[in-house]
C-alpha positions, 0 to 999 in steps of 0.5 A, a space after each residue: 339504227 344498228 349502223 349508226 351505233 357501229 359508226 359511233 363505236 368505231 370512234 372509240 377505237 383507234 384504227 392504224 392505218 397500216 392495219 389491212 382492211 380485213 383487220 378492220 372487218 374484224 373489228 367491225 364484226 366484234 362491235 356488231 356482236 357487242 351491239 347485238 348482246 347488249 340489245 339481247 340483254 335490254 330485251 330480257 331486262 324489259 321482259 323480266 320487269 314486265 313479268 314482275 310487274 305482272 306477278 305483283 298485280 296477279 298476287 295483289 288481285 289474289 290477296 283481295 279475292 282471298 280477303 273478300 271470301 274469308 268468313 269471320 266465324 264467332 262462337 257463344 262460349 258456355 260456362 258453369 258456375 265455376 267458370 269451366 267450359 261446358 260447350 260452344 255454339 256457332 253464332 248464327 241467326 238461330 241460337 238454340 238451347 238458351 237455358 236458365 244459366 244463360 238467362 241468369 247470367 243475362 239478368 245479373 249482368 243487366 242489373 249490375 250494368 244499369 244500377 251500377 254508378 261509377 265516377 266516369 259518366 261516360 262509361 256509365 252512359 255507354 253501358 246504358 246505351 248497350 243496355 238498351 240493346 236488350 229493351 224494347 221501346 216500353 222498357 226503354 222508356 221505363 228505364 229512362 224514367 227510373 234513372 231521371 227520378 234518381 237524379 243520376 247526374 248528381 252522382 257524377 257532379 258530387 263524386 258519389 258511387 253506387 255499388 251492386 251485390 247480386 243476392 238472388 235469382 229465381 224463376 217465377 213459377 207457372 209464369 212463362 219466361 218471368 224471373 225475380 231478381 234481388 240485389 243490394 246497393 251500396 252508396 259511397 260518398 265523395 271520400 269513399 265512405 259508406 253512406 247507406 244501403 239498400 236492398 231491392 228486387 224486380 220482376 222481369 219478363 223477357 222474350 226470345 227473338 231471332 237476331 239479325 247479323 248486326 244484332 247478334 254481335 250485341 245481343 248473342 242470346 236473342 233476349 229482350 226485356 219486355 216488362 219489369 218492375 222495380 221496388 225497394 224491400 222494407 
């Protein structure tokens, strides 16, 4: 093969017949060295390309393994009534130290989420769906009955809204995990005018549970409403 290359490359050189055979031999040696250098460069080039491909493959595998082993950690941030940080706890299947402040926050949010009505029905439906993560089957059914009796769809059809203002939250003495929450509802008409207001209260009983890895992202406190009774105050 090398001889063929030398023969082809000889054609690119004009050799004077007057040159001696020794000179021709020197020219042949030079051509052969040129071919050897060229082949050596090609070999290094192929080796470089091969090493580059191997490096990319190893880099890809390393990245995949790193991502696979990366653990996402979530924390429950605790604040006081002034929104000052008072502590943080890693979210695990066992949440400890759930106190009255956490329960109060949960209860107030639950009432606001389930009683507030804006002009956006999609937002309301999404909020009710998320609230169901904090209810069992019995309380889900009870909440659905209350919303149905109030004809919630008429609010969206008539472009009316309902606003919630929390008035108080207290634990019922000597009754385990049972609380009373009071709030005021303001009803606004199509033009945004205040039509009426009324005060309500509810007695709510809760229980704690250990959420799994999926539930903990939606219900980090591990609180479920097992019963509630709502009524309008005189």
